[in-house]
ROKE-200847 format. One record per residue (C-alpha): x, z, y; residue in three letters. Coordinates in steps of 0.2 Angstrom, whole numbers, plus 5000, padded with zeros to 4 digits. Example, Ala and Ser with C-alpha at 12.3 -4.5 7.8 and 13.67 -1.06 7.14 Angstrom:
BEGIN
506250394978ala;506850364995ser;
REM end
This chain:
BEGIN
491250555076met;491550665092thr;490350635107ile;491350595123met;490850715138asn;489750665151ser;490850615162gly;491950495152asp;490250425146leu;489650395162leu;491250335168ser;491050195152leu;489550145155glu;489350125174ser;490649975173cys;490149845160leu;491549725154pro;491549555163cys;492949475152thr;493149465135pro;494949555135glu;493949715143glu;492549705129glu;493849705116arg;494849845123glu;493249955125thr;492749915107ile;494549955100met;494450125111glu;492850195104leu;493350135086thr;494850225086arg;494050375092glu;492750365079ala;493950345064glu;495150495071ala;493450615072asn;492350555056leu;491350695048lys;489850705036glu;488250655044gly;488850535057asp;487950385059ser;488650205055ala;487850035058tyr;487749875047val;488149725058ile;487949535053ser;489749475047ala;489149305055arg;488849385073trp;490549485072trp;491649345067lys;490849245083asp;491249415094trp;492949415087gln;493349245091thr;492649255109tyr;493749415112val;495349365105gly;495349475088phe;496549415075asp;495649355060glu;497049405048thr;497049595055glu;495749725052leu;494249735063pro;494949865075his;496549785078arg;496949635089cys;498249505091asn;499149555108his;500049395108ser;498549295111asn;497349375122asn;495949235121val;495849135103ala;495048995113leu;495648915130lys;493648925133asn;492849055122pro;491149045119arg;490149205121arg;488949235106pro;487149255107gly;486049415105gln;486449515089leu;485449455073asn;485549565059asn;483849485051lys;484749375038glu;485149545031leu;483549635029ile;482549615014ser;480949535013asp;480149705004gly;480849815018ser;479449905028asn;478949845043glu;479549935058gly;480650045046ser;481950155055asp;483050125040arg;482549955034pro;483049885016met;484449765014leu;484549625003his;485449704986met;486949564985asp;487749595000leu;489649615001gln;490549705015glu;491649585025gly;490749425018met;489049475024asp;489149625034tyr;490349755043his;490149935047leu;490349995064val;490150165073asp;488650225082gln;489350205099arg;490150035096val;488349975090trp;487550045105lys;488849975116lys;488649795107leu;486749805109leu;486849845127glu;487849695132trp;487049575120tyr;485349635115lys;484549585100gly;484549695083gly;483749755072pro;484649925069glu;485149955053ile;485750135054pro;486750235038arg;487350395035lys;489050445031val;488950555015ile;490350665006ser;490650644988glu;491650754977gly;491850934974ile;493551004980asn;494250854988ser;492850794997arg;493050585002ser;491950505016leu;490750365013arg;489450255021val;487950255011glu;487550075013val;486250064999tyr;485250235000pro;484050254986leu;482450164986val;481050254978leu;479350194971lys;478050334977leu;476550334967ile;475050424974asp;474150494959ala;472450514970arg;472250344971asp;473750244963asn;474250174979ser;476150134980gln;477450124993arg;479350124996ser;480250275003ile;482250255007ile;483250425005met;485050465004ser;485550524987arg;486250674995lys;484650725003ala;483950874998ser;482250894988val;481550995003arg;481950845013glu;480950735001leu;479450825003tyr;479650825021asp;479750635022glu;478250615010val;477150725018cys;477550655035arg;477150475030leu;475550545021leu;475150665034lys;474950805019leu;475350995019asp;476851025009gln;476051185001ala;474751074994gln;475750924984val;476950914970ser;478150784967ile;478750734949trp;480250644942asp;479250484936tyr;480650384927phe;480150244917asn;478150284921gly;478450454912glu;478350634919lys;480050724918his;480350864928asp;479350934943leu;480350944957leu;480451104962glu;482251164967asn;482151124985tyr;483951144988asp;484451024975gln;485150844980thr;484150694973leu;485850644965glu;485850834957glu;483950784952ala;484450634942lys;483350514954ile;483950344953gln;483950184962met;482250104962asn;481350234951gln;479650304952gln;479050474959ile;477450534956leu;476450634971leu;475050764965glu;473950864975arg;473851044972lys;472151134973ala;471951314974asn;473851334968gly;473551224954ala;473951044951leu;472450934953asn;471650884937ser;471150714944ile;473150674948gly;473450734929leu;472050624921asp;472650464933leu;474550464926thr;474250374911glu;473350234921asn;474650224936val;475350044937met;477150044933ala;478249934944leu;479349824935val;481149884941pro;482349754948phe;484249744943glu;485249714959pro;486649604956ser;487749674969arg;487849844980leu;489149884992ser;489650074996thr;491050065009thr;492350195012thr;492850215031ile;493850355031ala;494750455016gly;494550384999gly;493950424983pro;494850564974ala;494650634957leu;494050824958ser;494650934946asn;493851094956gly;492551214951ile;490951174942ser;489551274934val;489651334916gly;489151224900phe;487951354891gly;486051324895ser;486351204910ser;486951084896phe;485351094886leu;484451054903arg;485450914907asp;485250824890met;484650644892glu;482850624894asp;481650734883gly;482750714869asp;483550854856asp;485350884850ile;485450794833ile;485750934820ser;487250914808asn;487050814792gly;485350734799thr;485250554791lys;485150434804ile;484350244801asp;484850094813asp;486250204819arg;487350134834gly;486049984839leu;485450094854thr;485550004872gly;485850074888leu;484650054903gln;485449984919asn;485050114932leu;485650004947gly;487249904945asn;487850014930thr;488249884918cys;490049924920phe;489750094914met;488650034899asn;489949914894ser;491250044893ala;490050184885ile;489650064872gln;491450024866cys;491850214865leu;490350264857val;490750134843his;492450194842thr;492450264823pro;493550424825pro;492650474840leu;490850454833val;491450554818glu;492050674830tyr;490550704842phe;489250694829leu;490050854821gln;490151024831asp;491351004844tyr;490951144855thr;492351254847arg;493551144856glu;492951134873ile;494251194886asn;493351284900thr;494951344908lys;496051184910asn;496151154930pro;496450974925leu;494750954916gly;492950974921met;492651144912gln;491951044898gly;490450974907glu;491050794904leu;491350804885ala;489650894883leu;488850754893ser;489750624883phe;489450694867gly;487650714870asp;487450534876leu;488350474859leu;487250574849arg;485650494856lys;486350314855leu;486750344836trp;484950414834ser;483650314826ser;482050234832gly;482650204849arg;482450064859thr;483650114875ser;484350264883val;484250304901ala;486050394905pro;485450474920arg;486250644916ala;487950564911phe;487850464928lys;487450624937thr;488950724930lys;490150554932leu;489550554952ala;490050744953arg;491850724945phe;492250544949ala;491350514967pro;492350344966gln;490850294953phe;489550364962ser;488150254972gly;487550094965tyr;488949964968asn;489849864955gln;491449954947his;492849904936asp;492349954917ser;494149984914gln;494350094928glu;493050194921leu;493850194904leu;495350274910ala;494250404919phe;493350444903leu;494850444891leu;495850554902asp;494350654908gly;493850684887leu;495650714884his;495850874897glu;494050944892asp;494550944874leu;496250994876asn;496651114862arg;498151184873val;497351314882lys;499051394890asn;500151234895lys;501951294893pro;503351244905tyr;504651114897ile;506151054907glu;506550874903val;508250844897lys;509350684900asp;509650584885ser;511650604887asp;512050474876gly;510850534860arg;509950394850ser;508350324855asp;507650414840glu;508050584845glu;507650564862val;505950474857ala;505450614846tyr;505850764859glu;504850674871ser;503350654860trp;503550844854lys;503550904872asn;502050804877his;501150854862lys;501551044866ala;500451014881arg;499350884877asn;498250914859asp;496550824858ser;495750714849ile;495950574862ile;497850614859val;497750604841asp;496950414839val;497150344857cys;499050384864gln;500550294859gly;502250304866gln;503350164876tyr;505150154880lys;505550124898ser;507150064903thr;507750054922leu;509249984928val;510050014946cys;510349824953pro;511849904966val;512650034953cys;511949974936ser;511450144933lys;510350154916val;508850254914ser;507950274898val;506250384896thr;504950384883phe;503250404891asp;501450424882pro;500050284885phe;498150284882met;498050094885tyr;499149944888leu;498849844903ser;499349664899leu;499649544913pro;499249364911leu;500849264911pro;500449174929ser;500049334937thr;501849404937leu;502749254943thr;502449144959arg;502848954964ser;503948924979met;504348764986asn;506148754995val;507148605001thr;508948594996val;510148515008phe;511848465005ser;513148545014gly;514548395012asp;513348245015gly;513348194997ser;511448194996ala;509848175003leu;508648345005pro;507748364990met;506248484988pro;506248594972phe;504848694966thr;505348844956val;504548994948thr;505049184953val;504549364948pro;503149404962lys;504049574964asn;505849474965gly;507049484978cys;508149334987cys;509349344971arg;507949284959asp;507649144972leu;509549084972val;509649094952arg;508148984951ala;508648864963leu;510348864956ser;509648804939ile;508448674947ala;509748584958cys;511048594945cys;512248694956leu;514048684952glu;515248824949ser;516248774964ser;514648774976glu;513448904982ala;511648914990leu;511348985007leu;509449025008val;508749015026ala;507049015034glu;506548885047val;505648945061leu;505448855078asp;506748745072his;508048865071arg;508548975054ile;508649145050arg;509849175035tyr;509349275020leu;510949365018glu;510449525008asn;510149464991pro;508949624988phe;507749555001glu;505949574994ala;505049394991leu;503549474996ser;504149465014asn;504049265013ile;502249225016lys;501449055008asp;501348965024glu;503348985029glu;504648865027his;506248895017tyr;507848785014val;509348815005ala;511148745009tyr;512448684996arg;514048745001leu;515848784994pro;515748944983ala;516949024997asn;516048985011his;515849155018glu;517849145021lys;517648975030leu;516948935047val;515148885046lys;514548735058leu;512648745061glu;511848595069leu;510348605078val;509448445084his;508748425102val;507848275109lys;507548235128ala;505848215134glu;505348155151ser;503848165162phe;503248155179leu;502548305186ser;501448315203glu;503148345214ser;504548265204gln;505348185189tyr;505748315176ile;506948295159leu;506548435146his;507548445131arg;506648535116lys;507248585098leu;506748475084val;506948455064gly;507848565053val;509648625057pro;510948575046leu;512448685040val;514048635032thr;515848725032cys;517348655042leu;519148645034ala;520448795037lys;521348695050asp;519948605058ala;519948675076asn;519748515087thr;518148415093gly;518748275083ser;518648385069asp;516948445072ile;516248255074arg;517048195058ala;516248365050ser;514548305058ile;514648115053ala;514848165035ala;513448275035val;512148145044leu;512848005032thr;511348015019pro;510247995033leu;510847815039leu;509647685037arg;509847525027lys;509647405041lys;510147465058ala;510047365074ser;511847275076pro;511747305096thr;510547435099ala;511847565104cys;513047465110lys;512047375123asp;511547535130asn;513247595131gly;513247725118tyr;514647655108gly;515147525093pro;513947445082ser;513547545067leu;512747385057asp;514247415044ala;513647575039tyr;512347555024val;511847695013ser;511347664995thr;509647704989asp;509247884982asn;507747854973thr;508247954958asp;507348104958asn;508148194945ala;508948354951pro;510548314940cys;510748134942ser;512348044948ser;511347984962gly;511848124971arg;513648044976asn;513147914989leu;514347784993ser;514447695011ile;514747515009ser;515847415021asn;516547575029met;517947535039glu;517947665054val;518047855053asp;516847985056gly;517348015074ser;516947845077asp;515247825068gln;514447965079ile;515347925096ser;513747885103his;513048055101phe;512948175114gln;513348335107met;513848515115ser;514348695110leu;512848825111thr;512248995107asp;511049075093asp;509649045106arg;510148865110cys;510148915129met;511948885134arg;512748705130arg;514448655132thr;514848465131pro;516248445117ile;517648315120asn;518748255104asn;520248335111asp;519448515115asp;520248655105asn;518648755097ile;519048935097leu;518849005080pro;517249095075asp;516249145060ser;515049015065cys;514948885077ile;513248785083arg;513148625090val;511648555098ala;511548365093leu;510548265106glu;509348125098trp;508947975108ser;507947825103asp;509447755099cys;510047875087glu;508247885078leu;508347695076asn;510047725065leu;509547865056tyr;508047915046asp;507548085054phe;506048115044ser;507148185031phe;507348335044leu;505348345047glu;503848405038asp;504648525026leu;503348585012pro;502648765014glu;503248895002ile;501548904992phe;500148764992lys;498548864984ser;497748684980val;499048634968phe;499148814959met;497348814956ser;497248664946lys;498648734937lys;497748914934thr;496148824928arg;497148734914gln;498148874908glu;497848954892ala;498749104884phe;498649204869thr;498549394867leu;500549394860phe;501249284875ser;500349424887cys;501249554877leu;502849464878glu;502549454898thr;502049644898phe;503849684889met;504849554899lys;506049634912glu;505649614930glu;506049714946pro;504949834953leu;503849804969gly;504449834986pro;503049974986asp;503650054969asp;505550084972met;506550204960trp;507650334965tyr;509450304959cys;510250464955pro;511850394957arg;511650294974cys;510550444980lys;509450304986gln;507750214982his;508150054974arg;507149914968gln;507649924950ala;507349814936thr;506149874923lys;505749834904lys;504349914894leu;504549914874asp;503349984861leu;504050134853trp;502450214843arg;500650144841leu;499050234840pro;497650214828glu;496550154842ile;497350014852leu;496449984868val;497149824876val;496649774895his;496949624901leu;497349614920lys;496149484926arg;495849554944phe;497349544956ser;497249614974tyr;498449594989ser;498149615007arg;497849425009phe;497049374994leu;495849434980lys;495749354964asn;495049344947lys;495749254932leu;494549174920asp;495849094909thr;495549104890phe;496549224882val;496649184862ser;496649354854phe;496549394835pro;494949474828val;495649524812arg;497649564805asn;498349584824leu;500149624817asp;501349704830leu;502749754817ser;504049644828lys;503649714843tyr;503749904839val;505649964843leu;505450104831asn;506050064814lys;506050234806ala;505250234791ala;503350274793thr;501850274783pro;500750194797gln;500450004799ser;500549914814his;499249784809val;497549804819tyr;495649744818glu;494649714833leu;493049814833tyr;492449814852ala;492549704868val;492049754887ser;491549574895asn;491649534912his;490749374920tyr;490749304935gly;491949334951gly;492549484961leu;491249594970gly;489849564958gly;489649494941gly;489049574926his;489749674911tyr;489249674893thr;490049734877ala;490349664858tyr;490349804847ala;490549804827lys;489549924816leu;491149964804ile;490050004788glu;489149854789glu;490449734796gly;489049664808thr;489549614827trp;488149644840tyr;488049604859his;487549744869phe;486849684887asp;486349844894asp;484549884885gly;484649734875his;485449724857val;485549584848ser;486649514832ala;488049404836val;489349294825ser;491049354825glu;491549174831asp;490549194847ala;491449344853ile;493049254858lys;492849204876thr;493649194892ser;492449334899ala;493549464887ala;494149594898tyr;494649754889val;494949744868leu;494749894856phe;495949884840tyr;495849994826arg;497350014813arg;497049944798thr;498049974779lys;498449804772val;499749714764asn;501049614774ser;500449474762ala;498849484767asp;499249464785ile;498549274790ala;499249194806val;497949164819glu;
REM end
């Protein structure tokens, strides 16, 4: 963040804003400049979300936009905005924070956007100047990754427990994990007023001495220092460690570590990026980085109680522990990493981590499969993870499936047996059989990717894309590492649309239809056509209703994602050839009169929903238009109309003879759609002769009265403004043209979602169902030479030995974040996928699987807790891994609504033994 020159700064501060608009513009300008010049080492400030929201309301920010963007259409949100009080961040500060600290500790369960926001230093100083208050909560912008650096605000720096071996005193120190060991010494000596040459600091994790922190250029993260861990201060005497300090270390009181439920590290600029860059070798450094104080298990060592070791939580690392436990209980991987696998380490792969990730994971797996251990602290592994995947650094909660995807891909690249990947040109199918193209694709893939991960975890699926314009079909066969299965309800969307009859044969009827979330207008028309039993001689014209006018959805490929839940849409039943006919569009006008200070004013405003019909080919007079309008309005006639209301007021003949039948049958295909008018003895023009109507334009600004004998010039659309007085409102039920339902009502959908339950097979069928691509995932059609929203269909072709199934419980969009806790029934034994595999070629491999591990997620977004279930294959017993705690569990207990990632292993069984679950 660049600093303004003195002239600009003086100019800005010399005139304090006196209006909300000036405050808003000042903060926006400061924020824009800060974001454009963000760099490592800059300061950001934490601000209470409650106070920030009050200030946004005061200055007129649009709450649906990002904090630095405003709603220019509404400069002030309220007519009488109330200025917020002093800045108040006290609710964010932890009770255990040091009094008067310049870096106060935050509560460990705060979420950005809900509890706090982050602002630039100059924004904070300006707000503090205007409003006073506090306290200040500064945080540093840090850089993460190796090559592709990402910038983040370290909202939760390390909280360290300093133990002074001289007197057993304890105090908390807050340091950035990117701070150097030298900075740690400086801070400790400053606090205790000691000479740095006379002290030594030890890594005192879990109350035991590990390493003397003497590499001053090393960061605390590189030194494996974790959140809330202990460090030990010892004083040197004549260049040697004080013996008193050594004697006291066994009696130092260990603080009980606490586990923060939620932490938040927020990206301000840039974003997390997988680093594939340079790193150190794996020789002697690997031995130094092994997990705390353990040796490599020698080949052939007999291990007791293998696989029953837990993983300590290092501060919201339950997501990592859950994923690791599932992987280290995968039989082929256990067998592989317990042997000598170093010969397959690929240090030359530019897409890998020079073998460091594989070595660190293998070391951790060996420790978890050793005996006589209660739990392991995966500090070295987490440090490696932070180096190569900065998106998982820090101490906030992450997604276990995202970590699994990174680990599987990273292990594959580190263990890839292909040292020099050949260039392979992909050939078009050219009408060849699927079997031939699939075999060629798999052969090409294996020529570049050959590892234990490919051997056991990768399958192949068939992808079919169809262009919606030219019907070009593209078929490819691609590898997959895991199956991400959507829950059926996450791919569809319910939409409420009111259907109007264009010929006056039925009352308006609202319909709720289910359409693909990534669908287009054509999908909506198809669903509505089925719902309202559209006849072959009819067509639907869909339109948005906005400010009592309509906008037609004439493009069949317009994305439904553009339609927001709070909007109103209608559809008109018109003749199938309506595009060749003249449309008659009716807008409704109501006269309102009021007295101003000087004169009587008559104001006409638009009301209700426009009606649309089609004129006959020979209709070209005012009388023809009146007749068409009369037909469209017929269903709205009330049963009992005043026999003299309009007549006495000079509007025309009595309409008491026109009586519409009840339309109480809500079934969309009922015969009630054909309304009859009893005792009708006058034509349509007489029926509405009392209406005042005029030709108008699309903005309803120009109005020309219509007479019966007027010749109407032919046009593609004729718009008529129909004026409603109290008389007409007495004759017709205008409520049918008001209060349209919104496209979506979340309250109804939430009730429905909680009641839904699915099976793993229904999720798989949803995954394989043809659906349109999203508007942000367009396909480039080689025939059209344009990006198209093609339809895509996935099919299984080749299944791996280890099948990882990810249930997509989390959904994200700009307006909504949601987690589905829906129970998905999945088989534990005999998962038979034979009927879902397209490749029917003779193969000795079975398509029957058995469950051996589950990654669970409990709770909601922004927090929650991960655990794992894993089965020891040799003894057939299930265990629950909850961080460091391991306990036996029954097989029936593992099927819960918390199941998030399922791990299956291929079994060899006879088809006759397969039981249907």
